[in-house]
N, C-alpha and C positions, 0 to 999 in steps of 0.2 A: 168727574174725571176730566182732567185737562186734555185738550186736542194736542197731537203732535205738531211741532212747528215745521212748516214747509219752506224750504229753501229755494228761491227761483233761481234758475241758471241764467247766467249772463252770457249773452251772445257775442263772440269776439267780432270786432269791427275791423274788417280787412282794409277799409278805407283809410283807417288811421295808419296802418303800416305802409300803405301804397305811397302816401305823400313823402314820407322820409327817404323811401327807397328811390323815388324819382329825384329827389334833391341830390342824393349820393351819386346817382349815375350821372346827372348834369354836371355836378361838380367834377367828377373824374374826367368827363370829356372836356371840360374847360381847362382842367390842370393838364391834360395830355396835349391839348392844342398849344398851351402856354409854354410847357416845358420841353416839347419836342423841338430839337434845334431846326431853326429855318435857315441856317447858314452853316458853311464849313470853310476851312482854310486850305489853300493849295499847298502841297508839299512836293518834294522831290522824291522819286523812288526808282528802283533798279528791279526788274523782274527777269528771272531765267526761265525760258520756255523751252523745255527739251529733257535729255537724258543724261544722268550722271554715270561716271565710269571711272576705272582705274587704268592709267595708261603706262606703257613701257616703251622707252625711247631706243630706236635702232637707227645708227647712223654709219657713215663711212669714216671710220676713225682708226688711226694707227697709234698704239700705245707703246710706251717704253717704261720697263719696270727697274727701279733703281734701289730695290731693297738690298742688293749685294754691297753697295757701297756705304761706307761709313759716313760720308759728308758729301753733300750736294749743294752747289752753289749756282742758282740759275742766273742767267743772263738778265738784263733789265726788261723782264716781259710780264705783263699782267694778263689775267683771265680775259680771253676772248681776243687777245692781239692776234693780227694776222701775220704770219711768217711765211717766208718763201723757202723752197727746198734748199738745202745745204747751209740754211742760216744757223749759227751757233746757238744752242738752247741752254746747255747746263755744262759745268765743270763738275765732274764726278771723282771723288777721292776714294781709292780702294781702301778697305779695312787694313789697319796697321800703320797708316802714315804717321810720322813721327813729328810730334810738336816741337821736339828739340831742334829739328832741322829748320823749321820756321824761325824759332828764337835766334838761332845761329845766323840766319839770313838777315833778321832784324839787326842784330849787333854788327854785322859786315856792312850793312846800309848806313849805320850810324858812324862807323869809322870812315867810310868814303865821304860823307858830308863833312866830318870834322877835318879830314886831310885837305879836301878840296878848299875849305873855308881858310885854313892856315897856310897853305903852300901854293894854291893856284890862283884864287881869286882875292887874296889878301890885298888890302889897299884900294880895292876897287868898291866903289859905292853902287852896288847893283840892286836895284829895288826888285827885279824879278826874282833873284836869288833870295832875297830876304823873305818874300812871299813863299817861294818853295820851302824855305827852312822852317818857317812857322808851321805849315801844314805838316810837314814830315816829322817835326818834334811832336805834334799832337797825335799822329798816328803811331808813333813809337811809344809815347806815354799810354795810349790806349792798349797797346799789345802787352805792355809791362804789367798792367793791372787786370786785364781780361781774364776771366775764367772760361769763357766760351767765344764763339764767333772768330776764331783765330784766322781762319781762311778768308773771311770778309775783310778783316783788318789787314791781312797780308796782302790782298789784291789791291787794296787802296794804297798801301806804302809802295808797292811795286810800281804802280802807275805814277805815283809822285817822283819816284827816284828815277824812273826812265825818262820821265819828262824833264827832271832837273839835269840829269847826265847828258841828254841830247842838247839841251840849252848850252851847257858848259863846253861840250865838244864844238859846237858851231861857233861859240863866242870866244873861247880861250884855247891855246895850244897845249894838249895833253899827251900827244903821241910819244914824246921823248921822255916822259916821267915814268920810270920803270916801277916805282912803288905804286903809284895809282893804277897802273896797268895790272899790277899783281892783285890789287883790291878788286879790279873789275873782273879778273879771272876767277877769283874766289866766289864772287857774286854769281857769275855764269854757272859755275859747277854747283852751286847750291840750287840755282834755279832748275837746273837740268835733273837734279836729284828729286826735287819735289814733282817735277813733271812725270817722272817715272810712277808716281803713285796716282796720276791724274789722267782722267780720260775725257776728252772733249767730244761731247755728244751734239750732234747736229740734227736738223729737221730732215726727216726723210721724204717728206712731201710738203707741198704748199697747203695751207689751211689755218684754221683757228686753233691757237693753243689753249689748252685747258689743264688745270691741275686736279680736276676731279678725276680719280683713276680708281676703278673698281674691279679691275682684271676681268670683265666680261666683254670686253671690247672685241676679243678674237672670236667669240661665240656668237654673238649679236650682230651680224653684218647685213648690209643692204643686199647682198648677193643670195642670202639663204632666208631672209625674212618670210618670203611668199611661199616657201616650201616647208617650213617648220610645222610640226604636228601641234595639235591642241593641247596635248599633255605637256610638250616642251614648253609652250608658252605659259602654261599654268604654273610650272616649275619657276620659270624666271620671274613671273609676276608674284610668287609667294616668297621669293628668296630675299633675305636681308642683305643689302650691299654696304659694304664697308668703304667709305670715302676717304678714309685716313691712310690708305696704302701709299707708299712712296713711289711717285712715278708721275708721268705726265702723257697726254695724248694730243694728237693733232687731227682735227676733224675738217674733212673736206666741204667745201661750200657746195650747195646744190641739193639734190634729192636725199630726203631722209624719211624715216617712217614712225609711226606710232600705233602700237598694238593695244587696242582698249578693250578691256573686259566689262561687258555690260550684262543686264539681266534679260533684255529682249532684243533680238536683232530683227524681228519681223517688220519693223517700220522702216528699215534701211533698204537701199537699192545700190547695186553694184554700179561702179563707174559714175557715180554721182558726187557732187561736191557738196561739203558740208562745212559749216562754220565750228571749229573746235577751240574751246578755251582751255588752256593748259595752266595747271598750278594756280589758279585764281587771278590769272591775268586779265586785265579789263579789255585787251584787244585779242580777238579771236584770229585763229590761223585758218586759211582756206585749205582743206585736204580733200583729196580724192579717194574715195572708198574703193580700194584694189581687191579686197578679200573679205568674205564673211565665213567665219568658222562657228559651226553650231552643232554641238553633241550633247549629250545628257548632262554632262558636268561643266562644260566650258562654252561660253559664247563670246566671240571675239570679233572685233572690227579692225582690219589693217588699213590704216590711212597713209597716204603719201603726201609730202609737202615739197615745195620747190624753194622756199624762202625761209630766212630767219633761223636757220639751224644754230646760230651763236647766241641765241637768246636762252637756250636751254642746256648749255654745255655742262653745267654742274648738276644735272638731274639724270637719273636712270628710270625712275619712277614718279609718277606725279597724278593727282587727282585731276579729272578731265570732265568737262561738260560739253556736250554736243547740242547744239540748238542755237536759240536766238536769244541775245541779250537785249532786253528792252529797257529804255530809260526815258524819263520825261517827268512832266508835271502829273502829280497824283492826285485824284479827287474821289470822294465817295460817289459811287455809280448813280445814286439817286439824284445827284445835282447835275448830271449831264443828260439832257434831253434833246433828242433829234440832233446830235452832234454840235450842241451848243452849251454855254453856261451863261448864268446872269450875274452881273457884277453891278456895283454902284459906281456910276460915272459922275461927272460934273452936273449933268442934267437929270440925275435920277438913276433908276435901274436901266442897265444896258444889256443886250444880248449879244454874246461874242461867239462866232462860230470857232469850233475847234476841230482838230484831226485826231481821232482816237485811233491809237495804236495797238491798244491791249484792253481787254476788260474780262473780268471773271464774275460779272454780276454784283460784286460787292465793291470793288476797286477798279477804277478806270485810269489808265495811263493816256495822257493826251501829249501830242508832240509840243515841245517848247515853243512859245511865240511870245512876241513883245508885248502883245496886248495884255498879258497876264504875267504875275510874278509870284514867287514863292512867298507864302504868309499872307496873300491876298485873300479876301473872303468871296465866296460865291453863295448865290442865294437860290432858293426854289422858285 
């Protein structure tokens, strides 16, 4: 009878596994040391450290609504221009003004020019008259083909005719000519007829003119801003404003306000000055916190300002940031040690002292210095 075959158990040799593991670990350490960056580049960065909010402008502004007029022609004014009290602002034409009257005036002006040329200044080689005639002919041609902007063209023609007529009266004798005097009389009658449809609107006070007009100027005033209830502010902040309304406003220089809706008012103190950035502007305004409103639904800060009201004339609402805007050279924080960085100089690596103005542990902002530049490498 055959004996059963006994199989010998082989013992696992852990020493054979340990050696590859050690090699793998050492290789990983070497790769980590090799692959981990030993340098980084300097960049430029801007950091905002503070609180975001939504602002509502309150200014000392007087508005004039022009919806009732069919046509308005503003004087040569631009947004933000400074006007004085009683300065002319706009010629406003009532609804129903007749284009035919303007066309008749243009025809009369043409007849005046023609008669003056043929009977009064004929035979004179007057270069001034030739210049007037060319500009007048251009204006008349434009009026004959235009489908809009009659009043602008009419105003141009009137000024040219008045200047030409004044020149002829000063240079040539026309007082005894009954025919030309009759044309002058027709011209005057037509001008008076047009004026009956026209209102000249002047500035009621001195200030900055703005063509942003939303019809909230009378409700949001500097006089009542500190007395308005939280619910009222909330309604104005949530309201959609139409900036295409026909009108204008004049805003007084000096004190103005911004009501800012925020999530937390606990970090703010009354009668303290804060830097407020409005509408993404890089430059902040220094505002005094005059009132804090805090209830279950609404949290508001009322700031007052003394300067730069003209910068924001075309805004009623704007995104707002309250706090500090920090800008400078940006470096990974681990490369800034003991307020210094290491760079390569002519004689090898050099340590450059820096002024740290912001750090969040990952990114450090240092004050710009001539010793460093954007794109330059710093080392550990």
